[in-house]
C-alpha positions in Angstrom: 71.4 -9.0 -7.9 68.6 -10.2 -9.9 68.7 -12.9 -12.4 67.8 -10.9 -15.5 71.1 -7.9 -16.3 70.7 -5.1 -16.8 71.0 -4.3 -20.8 70.0 -1.1 -21.2 72.6 0.5 -18.5 75.8 -1.9 -19.9 74.7 -0.7 -23.4 74.7 2.5 -22.2 78.1 1.9 -20.6 79.5 0.7 -23.6 78.9 3.7 -25.8 80.4 5.6 -23.3 83.6 3.8 -22.4 83.5 4.0 -26.3 83.4 7.4 -27.0 85.4 8.0 -23.9 82.3 11.1 -23.1 79.3 11.6 -21.4 78.4 13.8 -23.7 79.1 12.8 -27.0 77.5 8.7 -25.8 74.1 11.0 -25.1 74.1 12.5 -28.3 74.9 9.3 -30.2 71.7 7.6 -28.3 69.5 10.4 -28.3 69.7 10.6 -24.2 70.0 13.5 -22.4 73.1 13.2 -20.5 71.5 12.7 -17.1 69.7 9.5 -18.2 73.3 8.3 -19.6 75.1 9.2 -15.9 72.3 7.6 -14.1 72.8 4.0 -16.3 76.4 4.3 -15.8 75.7 4.9 -11.9 73.0 2.5 -11.5 75.5 -0.2 -13.5 78.3 0.8 -10.6 76.0 0.9 -7.8 74.6 -3.1 -9.0 78.2 -4.3 -9.2 79.4 -2.6 -6.1 82.4 -1.4 -8.1 83.4 2.0 -9.8 83.8 2.0 -13.4 85.3 5.2 -14.0 87.3 7.8 -12.8 85.8 11.2 -14.2 86.1 14.9 -13.0 85.4 17.9 -15.2 88.5 17.4 -17.0 89.0 14.1 -16.9 87.9 10.8 -18.2 89.6 7.6 -17.3 88.2 4.1 -16.8 89.3 1.8 -13.7 91.0 -1.6 -14.2 86.8 -3.0 -13.5 85.6 -0.8 -16.2 88.2 -1.6 -19.0 87.5 -5.4 -18.3 83.6 -4.6 -18.0 83.8 -2.4 -21.2 84.9 -5.1 -23.5 81.8 -7.6 -22.6 79.5 -4.6 -22.5 80.6 -3.5 -26.1 79.9 -7.5 -27.4 76.6 -6.6 -25.2 75.6 -3.5 -27.5 76.7 -5.2 -31.2 74.6 -8.7 -30.3 71.6 -6.2 -29.4 72.1 -4.0 -32.8 72.9 -7.4 -34.7 69.4 -8.4 -33.4 67.2 -5.6 -34.2 69.2 -5.5 -37.3 68.3 -8.7 -38.3 64.6 -8.7 -36.9 64.2 -5.4 -39.4 65.5 -7.2 -41.9 63.2 -9.9 -41.1 60.8 -8.4 -41.3 61.4 -6.4 -44.3 61.9 -9.4 -46.5 60.5 -12.7 -45.1 62.9 -15.5 -44.7 63.2 -18.7 -42.1 60.4 -21.9 -42.0 56.9 -21.4 -42.3 54.9 -24.7 -40.5 51.0 -25.1 -41.9 48.6 -27.8 -40.9 45.8 -28.0 -43.7 43.0 -30.7 -44.0 44.3 -33.1 -46.5 41.5 -32.1 -49.2 41.2 -28.4 -48.9 45.4 -28.5 -48.7 45.4 -30.1 -52.4 42.6 -28.0 -54.0 43.1 -25.1 -52.7 46.9 -24.5 -50.7 49.4 -26.9 -52.6 48.7 -25.4 -56.2 49.5 -22.1 -54.5 53.0 -22.8 -53.1 55.5 -22.3 -56.6 54.1 -18.5 -57.4 54.3 -17.7 -53.1 57.8 -19.4 -52.9 59.2 -17.5 -56.3 57.8 -14.1 -54.8 59.4 -15.5 -51.5 62.6 -17.5 -52.2 64.3 -17.4 -48.3 60.7 -18.7 -47.1 60.1 -22.5 -46.6 57.1 -24.5 -46.1 56.5 -27.3 -43.9 53.1 -28.3 -45.2 51.5 -31.1 -43.0 48.2 -32.1 -44.8 46.1 -34.5 -42.3 42.8 -34.0 -41.3 43.7 -35.5 -37.7 43.2 -32.7 -35.0 46.8 -31.4 -34.0 47.8 -29.7 -31.0 49.3 -26.4 -33.2 51.2 -24.5 -30.2 52.9 -27.9 -28.9 53.4 -29.7 -32.0 55.0 -26.8 -33.1 53.4 -25.1 -35.8 53.5 -21.6 -37.0 50.3 -21.3 -38.2 46.5 -24.2 -39.2 44.2 -23.9 -41.6 40.5 -25.0 -40.6 37.2 -25.8 -41.9 35.6 -25.0 -38.6 34.8 -22.7 -36.0 37.4 -22.4 -33.4 36.7 -19.6 -30.9 39.6 -21.1 -29.0 42.2 -19.4 -31.6 43.0 -15.7 -33.0 42.1 -16.4 -36.1 41.0 -14.9 -39.8 37.9 -16.0 -42.3 39.0 -17.1 -45.7 36.5 -18.4 -47.4 33.4 -19.5 -47.3 33.2 -23.9 -46.9 30.1 -25.7 -48.4 28.7 -28.5 -46.4 26.7 -31.3 -48.0 24.7 -34.2 -46.5 25.1 -37.3 -48.6 24.7 -40.9 -48.6 25.7 -43.7 -50.7 22.6 -45.7 -53.0 23.2 -48.7 -50.7 22.8 -47.1 -46.9 19.6 -45.5 -48.8 18.4 -48.5 -50.0 19.1 -50.3 -46.8 18.0 -47.9 -44.0 15.8 -45.3 -46.2 16.0 -41.7 -47.9 15.1 -39.6 -44.8 12.7 -36.7 -45.9 13.1 -34.2 -43.1 16.0 -32.8 -41.1 14.4 -34.5 -38.2 15.0 -37.9 -39.8 18.6 -37.5 -39.0 18.0 -38.4 -35.6 17.9 -41.8 -36.3 19.6 -42.6 -39.1 24.3 -43.4 -39.1 26.2 -40.8 -39.7 29.5 -39.6 -40.2 31.5 -36.3 -39.9 34.4 -34.5 -40.0 36.8 -34.8 -37.1 36.2 -30.9 -36.5 32.9 -31.0 -36.7 30.5 -31.3 -33.0 28.0 -33.7 -33.1 25.3 -31.0 -33.6 24.5 -30.1 -37.1 23.4 -26.9 -37.5 21.0 -26.8 -40.7 19.6 -22.9 -41.2 17.5 -23.6 -44.6 15.6 -26.0 -42.7 12.1 -26.4 -43.1 10.7 -26.1 -39.6 13.0 -23.4 -37.5 12.8 -26.2 -34.6 14.5 -28.4 -36.4 18.1 -26.3 -37.5 20.4 -27.9 -34.8 19.7 -32.0 -34.4 21.3 -34.1 -32.6 22.6 -37.0 -34.9 24.5 -40.3 -34.4 27.3 -41.3 -35.6 28.6 -44.4 -37.2 
């Protein structure tokens, strides 16, 4: 016997046992009578036991059939309940959503939206993880994440454009000089966001050859 039970066959058998009729069970399940009969025969072959004594006029569960019918009815009821719960979940969202968001973006754009969102969906709870550190979305159990970078390994949807700026403090510029061209960045001590690679793309640079330059990090 395989490890996975024949749940479909057990559910069909439960309906047959409940209605005491292959024809009525087939009508309720919207299946052909032949499909219902084959499912019951499949369960009998799998269990190596006769479950129903049937003739053209009589229908009776065997002792093995009566015992299995009780458990099969539970399987059918649980399956129906699971589907009903899933449909209800899709219709009216509920449950806990774990969301990872960069600190500044989360404080400026996500957190202010939460009161209105939770008022519209009162059965949803948000576990908001605010951090600029890289997280293992799957491994750490997050349902979704907002990232300010290109992440080709994930299924993603663009929410908005995020402008980037090159800035320097007056004390740094006084000490190391002000760069006059993107090429000069290679000689500077640069800090970047954790999700940014060591290549900076400068599409508006005067010299097209200087659009991508490697820079040293402090």
